[in-house]
C-alpha positions in Angstrom: 0.3 0.1 0.3 2.5 2.2 0.7 4.7 1.7 -2.4 1.2 2.5 -4.2 0.5 5.7 -2.3 4.0 6.8 -3.5 4.2 6.1 -7.0 0.4 8.3 -7.0 2.8 11.0 -5.6 5.9 10.9 -7.8 3.5 11.1 -10.8 3.3 14.5 -10.8 7.2 14.8 -10.6 7.4 12.9 -13.9 8.5 14.4 -16.9 6.4 14.7 -19.6 8.4 12.1 -21.6 7.7 9.7 -18.7 3.7 10.6 -18.5 3.5 9.5 -22.3 5.6 7.1 -23.2 7.1 5.4 -19.8 8.4 2.6 -20.5 10.6 1.0 -24.0 7.6 -0.6 -26.5 6.8 -4.6 -26.0 8.9 -6.8 -27.8 6.2 -9.2 -28.4 3.9 -9.6 -31.4 0.6 -8.5 -31.8 -0.9 -12.1 -31.6 1.1 -12.5 -28.1 -0.1 -9.3 -26.4 -3.5 -10.2 -27.3 -2.5 -13.9 -25.5 -1.1 -12.0 -22.7 -4.6 -10.2 -22.5 -6.8 -12.9 -22.9 -5.0 -14.9 -19.7 -5.0 -11.8 -17.9 -8.2 -11.4 -18.2 -9.6 -14.8 -17.2 -10.1 -15.4 -13.4 -7.3 -17.4 -11.8 -7.4 -21.2 -11.0 -4.9 -21.7 -8.7 -4.1 -20.5 -5.2 -0.7 -19.0 -5.9 -2.4 -17.2 -9.0 -4.4 -16.0 -6.8 -2.2 -14.2 -4.6 -0.3 -12.7 -7.5 -3.4 -10.8 -8.8 -3.4 -9.2 -5.7 0.2 -7.6 -6.6 -0.8 -7.0 -9.8 -0.8 -3.2 -9.2 2.2 -3.3 -8.6 3.4 -4.6 -12.4 4.3 -0.5 -13.0 6.2 -0.1 -10.0 8.3 -2.6 -10.6 8.6 -1.8 -14.4 10.0 1.8 -13.4 12.6 -0.1 -11.1 13.9 -2.2 -13.5 14.0 1.1 -16.0 15.6 2.7 -13.3 18.4 -0.5 -12.7 19.0 -0.5 -17.1 19.6 2.6 -16.7 21.9 2.9 -13.8 23.4 0.0 -15.5 24.3 2.3 -18.8 25.7 5.0 -16.4 28.0 2.8 -15.3 29.2 1.3 -18.0 29.5 4.9 -19.6 31.6 5.8 -16.7 34.0 3.2 -17.0 34.2 4.3 -20.7 35.2 7.7 -19.8 37.5 7.0 -17.3 39.1 4.8 -19.7 39.9 7.4 -22.2 40.9 9.9 -19.6 43.4 7.4 -18.5 44.9 7.1 -22.4 44.1 10.6 -22.3 46.2 11.5 -19.7 49.1 8.7 -20.4 49.0 10.4 -24.0 49.6 13.9 -22.4 52.2 12.5 -20.2 54.1 11.1 -23.0 53.9 14.7 -25.1 55.1 16.6 -21.9 57.7 14.1 -21.9 58.9 14.9 -25.5 58.5 18.6 -25.4 60.8 18.6 -22.2 63.2 16.4 -23.5 63.5 18.7 -27.2 63.2 22.2 -25.1 66.4 20.6 -23.3 68.4 19.2 -26.3 67.9 23.1 -28.3 69.4 24.5 -24.8 72.2 22.2 -25.2 75.7 23.8 -27.0 75.8 21.2 -29.9 79.1 19.3 -29.4 82.4 19.6 -31.0 
């Protein structure tokens, strides 16, 4: 109940894009989606299925949660890639500066006879 109330309160803070298209499109074919709707519309016979029916309201929560986790993982990968690129650029900069110092030092020394 608490999660559902918080979800309702957070609905106000959603961006327009999230309100219009909050999740990624389904990968199911149209026929598969119709089968899913038909199965969900039928009343469950098994006790476990009846218990799960009580938690259908949490489906949006889990969709949002999973979307947030996917975005978090994508950001972690992007951050790791940027850190790797930053390390590589620092190494290149150190090599360049070492070459510049060496070249400057050579130009200051008088030529040997």
